C-alpha positions as CSV (number, residue, x, y, z in Angstrom):
1,M,-62.2,52.5,2.4
2,K,-59.5,50.8,0.4
3,K,-57.1,50.9,3.3
4,K,-59.7,49.2,5.6
5,T,-60.3,46.5,3.0
6,L,-56.6,45.7,2.7
7,I,-56.3,45.5,6.5
8,L,-59.2,43.1,6.8
9,I,-57.8,40.9,4.0
10,T,-54.4,40.8,5.6
11,I,-55.9,39.8,9.0
12,L,-58.1,37.1,7.4
13,L,-55.2,35.6,5.5
14,S,-53.1,35.6,8.7
15,V,-55.8,33.8,10.6
16,I,-56.2,31.2,7.8
17,Y,-52.4,30.6,7.6
18,A,-52.1,30.3,11.4
19,G,-55.0,27.9,11.5
20,A,-53.4,25.8,8.8
21,I,-50.1,25.6,10.7
22,V,-51.8,24.6,13.9
23,F,-53.9,21.9,12.0
24,W,-50.7,20.5,10.4
25,H,-49.0,20.0,13.7
26,L,-52.0,18.6,15.6
27,Y,-53.6,16.4,13.0
28,T,-52.5,12.7,12.9
29,P,-53.9,10.7,10.0
30,D,-54.4,7.0,10.5
31,Y,-56.1,5.6,7.4
32,G,-55.8,2.1,8.8
33,L,-52.0,2.1,8.5
34,T,-50.2,-1.1,9.8
35,V,-46.7,-1.7,11.0
36,Q,-44.4,-3.3,8.3
37,N,-42.7,-6.2,10.2
38,P,-39.3,-7.6,9.2
39,G,-39.6,-10.1,6.5
40,A,-43.0,-8.8,5.3
41,D,-41.5,-7.4,2.1
42,N,-40.5,-11.0,1.0
43,R,-36.9,-10.0,0.6
44,P,-34.7,-13.2,0.1
45,A,-33.0,-14.5,3.2
46,G,-29.4,-13.1,3.7
47,K,-29.9,-9.9,1.7
48,E,-30.5,-7.6,4.6
49,R,-27.6,-5.3,5.4
50,K,-26.9,-2.1,7.1
51,A,-25.8,0.9,5.1
52,D,-22.2,0.7,6.3
53,D,-21.9,-3.1,5.9
54,V,-19.1,-4.3,3.6
55,V,-19.3,-7.6,1.9
56,I,-15.7,-8.1,1.0
57,G,-15.1,-9.6,-2.5
58,E,-18.7,-10.0,-3.3
59,F,-18.6,-9.0,-7.0
60,F,-16.6,-10.6,-9.8
61,M,-16.1,-9.9,-13.5
62,H,-14.2,-12.2,-15.9
63,Y,-13.3,-10.5,-19.2
64,A,-13.7,-13.2,-21.7
65,D,-15.3,-11.2,-24.5
66,G,-13.2,-10.7,-27.6
67,E,-10.6,-12.8,-29.4
68,G,-7.6,-11.3,-27.7
69,R,-8.9,-11.9,-24.2
70,D,-9.9,-15.4,-25.1
71,A,-6.5,-16.2,-26.4
72,I,-4.8,-14.9,-23.3
73,N,-7.1,-16.8,-21.0
74,R,-6.5,-20.1,-22.9
75,V,-2.8,-20.0,-22.1
76,S,-2.2,-22.4,-19.3
77,T,-0.4,-21.4,-16.1
78,E,2.5,-23.8,-17.0
79,Q,2.9,-22.1,-20.4
80,R,2.8,-18.6,-18.9
81,T,5.4,-19.6,-16.3
82,E,7.7,-21.0,-19.1
83,Q,7.3,-17.8,-21.2
84,R,7.6,-15.3,-18.4
85,R,9.1,-16.3,-15.1
86,G,9.8,-12.9,-13.6
87,Q,8.3,-12.0,-10.3
88,W,7.8,-8.8,-8.3
89,A,5.6,-10.7,-5.9
90,C,5.0,-8.1,-3.1
91,F,6.1,-4.8,-1.6
92,R,9.9,-4.4,-2.2
93,G,10.1,-7.7,-4.0
94,S,10.3,-11.3,-2.9
95,D,13.6,-10.7,-0.9
96,Y,12.3,-7.4,0.6
97,T,15.3,-5.4,-0.6
98,N,13.8,-3.4,-3.6
99,I,16.7,-4.7,-5.6
100,V,16.5,-6.9,-8.7
101,R,19.5,-9.2,-8.9
102,T,19.8,-9.8,-12.6
103,G,22.1,-9.7,-15.6
104,D,19.5,-8.0,-17.8
105,T,20.9,-5.4,-20.1
106,F,19.3,-2.1,-21.1
107,D,19.3,-0.1,-24.3
108,F,19.8,3.5,-23.3
109,S,20.2,4.8,-26.9
110,S,16.5,5.5,-27.4
111,D,13.4,6.1,-25.4
112,F,11.8,3.1,-23.7
113,P,8.5,2.4,-25.3
114,V,5.3,2.7,-23.3
115,L,3.6,-0.7,-24.1
116,W,0.3,0.1,-22.4
117,K,-1.3,2.3,-19.7
118,V,-4.6,2.1,-17.8
119,E,-6.5,4.6,-15.9
120,S,-7.0,4.0,-12.2
121,G,-8.8,5.5,-9.3
122,E,-7.0,8.2,-7.5
123,G,-4.3,6.7,-5.3
124,H,-0.8,5.4,-4.9
125,A,-1.2,1.7,-4.8
126,A,1.3,-0.2,-6.9
127,P,1.2,-3.4,-8.9
128,A,2.7,-6.8,-8.1
129,I,3.9,-9.0,-11.0
130,Y,3.8,-12.8,-11.1
131,N,4.4,-15.1,-14.0
132,G,3.2,-12.8,-16.7
133,R,0.4,-11.1,-14.8
134,A,0.1,-7.8,-13.0
135,Y,-2.1,-7.4,-10.0
136,L,-3.3,-4.0,-8.8
137,L,-5.6,-3.0,-5.9
138,D,-7.6,-0.1,-7.2
139,Y,-10.5,2.1,-6.1
140,D,-13.5,2.9,-8.3
141,E,-14.9,6.2,-7.0
142,P,-18.2,6.2,-8.9
143,L,-18.9,2.7,-7.5
144,S,-17.3,3.4,-4.1
145,S,-15.5,0.1,-4.4
146,D,-12.2,-1.5,-3.7
147,M,-11.2,-3.7,-6.6
148,L,-8.4,-6.2,-7.3
149,R,-7.6,-6.0,-11.0
150,C,-5.6,-8.6,-12.9
151,F,-3.9,-7.7,-16.2
152,D,-1.8,-9.5,-18.8
153,L,1.7,-8.0,-18.3
154,E,2.6,-7.9,-22.0
155,S,-0.6,-6.5,-23.5
156,G,-2.3,-4.7,-20.6
157,T,-5.5,-6.7,-21.3
158,E,-7.6,-6.8,-18.2
159,L,-8.3,-10.5,-17.4
160,W,-10.6,-10.2,-14.4
161,R,-11.5,-8.1,-11.4
162,R,-13.0,-8.7,-8.0
163,W,-14.5,-5.9,-6.1
164,Y,-16.7,-4.8,-3.2
165,R,-18.4,-1.6,-2.0
166,S,-16.5,0.3,0.6
167,P,-17.7,3.9,0.7
168,M,-15.2,6.5,1.9
169,K,-14.0,10.0,1.2
170,R,-10.9,10.9,-0.8
171,N,-8.0,11.7,1.4
172,H,-4.9,12.2,-0.8
173,G,-6.3,9.3,-2.9
174,F,-7.6,6.0,-1.7
175,S,-5.6,2.8,-2.3
176,R,-2.0,2.6,-1.1
177,T,-1.0,-1.0,-0.8
178,I,0.7,-3.7,-3.0
179,P,-0.8,-7.2,-3.3
180,A,1.2,-10.2,-2.3
181,V,1.2,-13.1,-4.8
182,T,2.3,-16.8,-4.9
183,D,1.4,-19.7,-7.1
184,K,-1.7,-20.3,-5.0
185,Y,-2.8,-17.0,-3.6
186,V,-3.1,-13.3,-4.2
187,I,-3.9,-11.3,-1.1
188,T,-4.8,-7.6,-0.7
189,I,-5.3,-5.2,2.1
190,G,-7.7,-2.4,1.2
191,P,-7.7,1.3,2.5
192,Q,-10.1,0.3,5.3
193,A,-8.0,-2.8,6.2
194,H,-10.3,-5.3,4.4
195,V,-8.3,-8.4,3.6
196,M,-9.2,-10.5,0.5
197,C,-7.6,-13.7,-0.6
198,C,-8.2,-15.0,-4.2
199,D,-6.9,-17.6,-6.6
200,P,-4.2,-15.7,-8.7
201,T,-5.3,-17.3,-12.0
202,T,-9.1,-17.5,-11.8
203,G,-9.8,-14.8,-9.3
204,E,-11.9,-17.2,-7.2
205,L,-12.5,-15.9,-3.7
206,K,-11.0,-18.0,-1.0
207,W,-11.6,-16.0,2.2
208,V,-11.9,-12.5,3.6
209,L,-11.1,-10.7,6.8
210,D,-12.3,-7.4,8.2
211,V,-9.3,-6.3,10.3
212,Q,-11.2,-3.5,12.0
213,K,-14.0,-5.8,13.2
214,Q,-11.9,-8.8,14.1
215,F,-9.0,-7.1,15.8
216,Q,-10.6,-3.7,16.8
217,T,-8.0,-1.9,14.8
218,E,-7.9,1.9,14.3
219,V,-7.1,2.5,10.6
220,P,-4.7,5.4,10.1
221,F,-6.0,8.8,9.0
222,W,-4.7,8.4,5.4
223,Y,-6.0,4.9,5.2
224,S,-4.1,1.6,5.4
225,G,-0.6,1.6,3.9
226,Q,0.5,-1.8,5.3
227,C,1.3,-4.2,2.5
228,P,0.5,-7.9,2.9
229,R,3.4,-10.3,3.3
230,I,3.2,-14.1,2.6
231,E,5.7,-16.6,4.2
232,D,5.3,-20.3,4.4
233,D,1.6,-20.0,3.2
234,Q,0.9,-17.6,6.0
235,L,-0.2,-14.0,5.7
236,I,1.9,-11.9,8.1
237,L,-0.2,-9.0,9.4
238,S,0.1,-6.4,12.1
239,P,-3.4,-5.2,13.0
240,A,-2.1,-3.4,16.0
241,G,-5.5,-3.7,17.5
242,K,-6.9,-3.6,21.0
243,E,-5.5,-7.0,21.9
244,T,-3.5,-8.3,18.9
245,L,-0.2,-6.7,17.8
246,M,0.7,-9.2,15.0
247,A,-0.8,-12.3,13.6
248,G,-0.2,-15.2,11.2
249,I,-3.2,-16.1,9.0
250,D,-3.4,-19.4,7.2
251,C,-3.6,-18.5,3.5
252,E,-5.8,-21.5,2.6
253,T,-8.4,-21.1,5.2
254,G,-8.2,-17.6,6.6
255,E,-7.9,-18.9,10.1
256,V,-5.6,-17.2,12.7
257,V,-2.7,-19.6,13.3
258,W,-0.8,-17.4,15.8
259,Q,-1.1,-14.0,17.3
260,T,1.1,-11.7,19.4
261,P,-0.7,-9.8,22.3
262,N,-0.5,-6.1,22.0
263,T,1.0,-5.5,25.4
264,V,2.9,-2.5,24.0
265,E,-0.4,-0.8,22.9
266,Y,0.8,0.1,19.4
267,K,-1.7,1.4,16.8
268,M,-1.5,0.7,13.1
269,S,0.9,2.9,11.1
270,H,1.3,3.2,7.3
271,S,4.5,1.1,7.6
272,S,4.7,-2.6,6.6
273,V,6.0,-5.7,8.5
274,M,9.6,-6.5,7.4
275,P,11.2,-9.9,7.9
276,M,14.8,-9.7,9.2
277,T,17.5,-11.9,10.7
278,L,19.0,-10.1,13.7
279,G,21.5,-11.7,16.1
280,G,21.1,-14.9,14.1
281,K,17.3,-15.1,14.7
282,R,14.6,-14.8,12.2
283,M,12.0,-12.2,13.2
284,Y,9.3,-9.8,12.0
285,V,10.0,-6.1,12.6
286,Y,7.2,-3.5,12.7
287,A,7.2,0.2,13.3
288,G,3.8,1.1,14.7
289,I,2.4,4.2,16.2
290,G,4.0,4.0,19.6
291,G,7.3,2.3,18.9
292,V,9.2,-0.4,17.1
293,C,9.1,-4.1,17.9
294,G,10.5,-7.5,16.8
295,V,8.4,-10.7,16.8
296,S,9.8,-14.2,16.4
297,A,9.4,-15.7,13.0
298,E,10.8,-19.1,13.9
299,A,8.6,-22.2,14.4
300,A,9.6,-22.9,18.0
301,D,8.4,-19.5,19.4
302,K,6.6,-17.9,16.5
303,G,4.6,-14.9,17.5
304,E,6.5,-14.2,20.7
305,L,7.3,-10.6,21.3
306,L,11.1,-10.5,21.5
307,W,11.8,-6.8,22.0
308,S,10.3,-3.4,21.7
309,V,11.5,0.2,22.0
310,D,9.4,3.4,22.4
311,K,12.1,6.1,22.4
312,W,11.5,6.7,18.6
313,K,7.8,6.9,17.9
314,P,6.7,9.4,15.3
315,S,3.0,10.3,15.1
316,V,3.0,9.4,11.4
317,I,5.2,6.8,9.8
318,A,5.1,5.5,6.2
319,P,8.6,4.0,5.4
320,S,9.3,0.6,6.7
321,P,12.3,-0.4,8.9
322,L,15.5,-1.1,7.0
323,Q,18.1,-3.7,8.2
324,I,21.6,-2.3,7.6
325,S,23.7,-4.9,9.5
326,G,23.4,-8.1,11.5
327,S,22.2,-6.1,14.5
328,E,21.2,-2.7,13.3
329,I,18.0,-1.2,11.8
330,A,17.7,2.3,10.2
331,L,14.4,4.0,11.0
332,V,13.1,7.0,9.0
333,A,9.9,9.1,8.9
334,G,8.6,12.4,7.6
335,Y,6.9,15.4,9.2
336,G,10.0,16.4,11.1
337,A,10.7,13.0,12.6
338,G,14.1,12.5,10.8
339,G,15.9,9.3,11.4
340,A,17.3,7.0,14.1
341,L,19.6,4.0,14.4
342,L,18.3,1.0,16.4
343,Q,20.6,-1.7,17.7
344,V,19.2,-5.2,18.7
345,K,21.2,-7.5,20.9
346,N,20.7,-11.0,22.4
347,T,22.6,-11.5,25.7
348,N,22.2,-15.0,27.1
349,G,18.7,-15.4,25.6
350,K,17.5,-11.9,26.6
351,W,16.7,-9.5,23.8
352,T,17.3,-5.8,24.1
353,A,16.7,-2.9,21.6
354,T,18.3,0.5,22.0
355,I,18.2,3.7,20.0
356,T,21.9,4.5,19.6
357,D,21.5,7.7,17.5
358,Q,18.7,10.0,16.6
359,Y,18.7,13.2,14.4
360,K,16.7,15.8,12.5
361,P,15.9,15.4,8.7
362,S,18.6,17.8,7.7
363,E,21.2,16.0,9.8
364,G,21.3,12.5,8.2
365,L,19.4,9.6,6.6
366,S,15.7,10.4,6.4
367,S,12.7,9.9,4.1
368,E,9.1,10.9,4.2
369,Q,7.4,8.2,2.3
370,Q,9.6,5.7,0.4
371,T,11.7,3.1,2.3
372,P,15.4,3.5,1.7
373,L,17.5,0.7,0.2
374,L,20.8,-0.9,1.0
375,Y,23.1,-1.7,-1.9
376,E,26.9,-2.4,-1.9
377,Q,27.4,-0.7,1.5
378,M,25.3,2.3,0.4
379,V,22.1,3.3,2.1
380,I,20.2,5.2,-0.6
381,T,17.2,7.5,0.0
382,V,15.5,10.7,-1.1
383,L,15.6,13.3,1.6
384,P,12.2,14.9,2.6
385,K,11.2,18.5,2.1
386,D,12.6,19.4,5.5
387,G,16.0,17.9,4.7
388,G,17.7,21.2,4.3
389,G,19.8,22.0,1.2
390,R,19.6,18.3,0.1
391,R,15.8,18.1,0.2
392,G,14.3,16.0,-2.6
393,K,17.8,14.8,-3.7
394,L,19.0,11.2,-4.0
395,V,21.5,10.8,-1.2
396,A,23.7,7.9,-0.2
397,Y,25.2,7.2,3.2
398,S,27.5,4.5,4.6
399,P,25.7,2.0,6.9
400,S,28.5,2.9,9.5
401,N,27.7,6.6,9.3
402,L,24.1,7.7,8.6
403,R,24.9,11.3,9.2
404,V,27.5,12.1,6.5
405,P,26.6,11.6,2.8
406,I,28.8,9.6,0.5
407,W,27.2,11.3,-2.6
408,E,24.1,13.2,-3.6
409,S,22.4,13.9,-6.9
410,A,22.8,17.2,-8.8
411,A,21.0,20.3,-7.8
412,D,18.3,19.9,-10.5
413,E,17.8,16.2,-9.8
414,R,15.2,16.3,-7.0
415,F,12.5,13.7,-6.8
416,G,10.0,14.8,-4.2
417,L,8.1,11.8,-2.9
418,G,8.9,9.7,-6.0
419,P,10.0,6.0,-5.8
420,Y,13.3,4.3,-6.7
421,L,14.6,0.8,-7.1
422,I,17.7,-1.0,-8.4
423,I,17.9,-3.3,-11.3
424,G,21.3,-5.0,-11.8
425,N,23.7,-2.2,-11.2
426,H,21.4,0.6,-12.2
427,L,19.3,2.9,-10.0
428,F,15.9,3.8,-11.5
429,A,14.3,6.9,-9.8
430,L,11.0,8.5,-10.8
431,K,10.4,12.2,-10.1
432,D,7.0,12.8,-8.7
433,D,6.1,14.6,-11.9
434,G,6.6,11.5,-14.0
435,E,10.2,11.9,-15.3
436,L,12.4,8.7,-15.0
437,Y,16.1,9.0,-14.2
438,I,18.5,6.1,-14.5
439,Y,22.0,6.0,-12.9
440,K,24.8,3.5,-13.2
441,L,25.8,3.0,-9.6
442,E,29.3,3.7,-8.6
443,Q,30.7,3.8,-5.0
444,K,31.9,7.4,-5.2
445,K,29.3,9.0,-7.5
446,P,26.5,7.6,-9.7
447,E,26.6,8.2,-13.4
448,L,23.4,9.5,-15.0
449,V,22.9,7.5,-18.1
450,K,19.4,8.3,-19.2
451,K,16.3,10.4,-18.3
452,Q,13.0,10.2,-20.0
453,R,9.6,11.7,-19.4
454,I,7.2,8.8,-19.1
455,M,4.1,10.9,-18.2
456,D,3.0,14.4,-17.3
457,G,2.5,13.0,-13.8
458,I,0.8,14.3,-10.7
459,D,2.0,12.8,-7.4
460,A,3.8,9.8,-9.0
461,W,4.4,8.2,-5.6
462,G,3.5,4.6,-6.0
463,P,6.5,2.1,-5.8
464,M,7.8,0.7,-9.1
465,A,7.7,-3.0,-10.0
466,Y,10.0,-4.9,-12.5
467,A,9.9,-8.4,-14.1
468,D,10.9,-9.9,-17.4
469,G,12.1,-6.5,-18.8
470,Y,8.8,-4.8,-18.0
471,L,8.9,-1.8,-15.6
472,M,5.5,-0.7,-14.1
473,L,5.1,2.7,-12.6
474,R,2.2,5.1,-11.8
475,D,1.0,8.5,-10.9
476,E,-2.1,9.5,-9.1
477,R,-4.5,8.5,-11.9
478,W,-2.6,6.3,-14.4
479,V,-0.6,3.0,-14.4
480,Y,2.1,2.6,-17.1
481,C,4.0,-0.4,-18.3
482,I,7.2,0.3,-20.3
483,R,9.8,-2.0,-21.9
484,V,13.3,-1.4,-20.6
485,L,15.2,-4.6,-21.5
486,G,17.7,-4.3,-24.3
487,S,19.4,-7.0,-26.4
488,T,21.4,-9.6,-24.5
């Protein structure tokens, strides 16, 4: 009897559940529902946006609370310029060499003091310095926002920030670029190629540009690494989009002044546009995905594509082209690409570009991330991880022979993907774990004069910046400012 009862209950419950499921799928409630038409929620005009819309530069914060900040902000631009005139105004400095020509002296007898440090979003973007202020393009992961932050160089006090939401996933960090600064403008290019132009003193937004939308640009896999360049109040930009290879943007209005058609069909790389004078002509040189090109920078034919070459075209390229003579450019890239020598000629008004040498990373000048530098007939680099027995070392070559080293650092002096620059006659090189090495440069062999651990760093890859005795450097999460200037 019990067994029959259990069977009946089971059958009954099954029928009830099956009926409920059928009812759920077939029943459609109406209850007098009405369609909610656009505008019926009384939302203010102009507030509608799609989930992926980016309103570049829409938020601003001016830090004026507290006596210290008020005092800093009361100092006029003229006073600040008089007190601190030093500038590291853009990627590789104002003359594009990554060399500071100065008579500044350094005290190597004791450790350089860390004046201040500030936590940043994960990334490798580096600061620019201009008249006592430091500018950093950062990424706030909790807010999913790109943000331009302005600091007082001496104290590290944050003066203002301007930001905008730009949701994206971490991919070896976020921000990678260095702002470009003049007396009138500070311009940034974000990870998704959002361009923002602000007043460098007040942070007032002047104009914005969405490179992806305007030029139909495909942003590189590891986000934009192209640093802005300002010349003659024009932003020089290589969107490498569907129709436009390079463009000049008016820094006051944001209007496109000139553009170069993308007849070579390059795509955007992580490399930056480098101004050069080759064959007596001023031009902009760019290494894109697909090849290397030169575009006129002179008023008479500005924006005209002068030459291009596609024999050397790595699938990933971060370092920028380096001019090593009046007609030659050194090209380097990582991931096995190695290096190449490019020669540019002008014959009766006709420009030609030829790859005259090409080699593997272990066979000559190469670099994975940092752009080499030219100093006193030495081309200095850090060889990539596939550079053979010299991998990670500082190595110098003659511009006339990029295959045979002049000198190399010691076996235990390996720098990974860390940055380096020259101040006066000293080479400052940062290991990617945060240890700073300083060499007095000699033609035959550099002399190591100091090393100091600045941080217990992780991926300290961001380029360094120097002005007025202050050296700024960073790892993946922290930006440091140290004082290196000694007594004069």
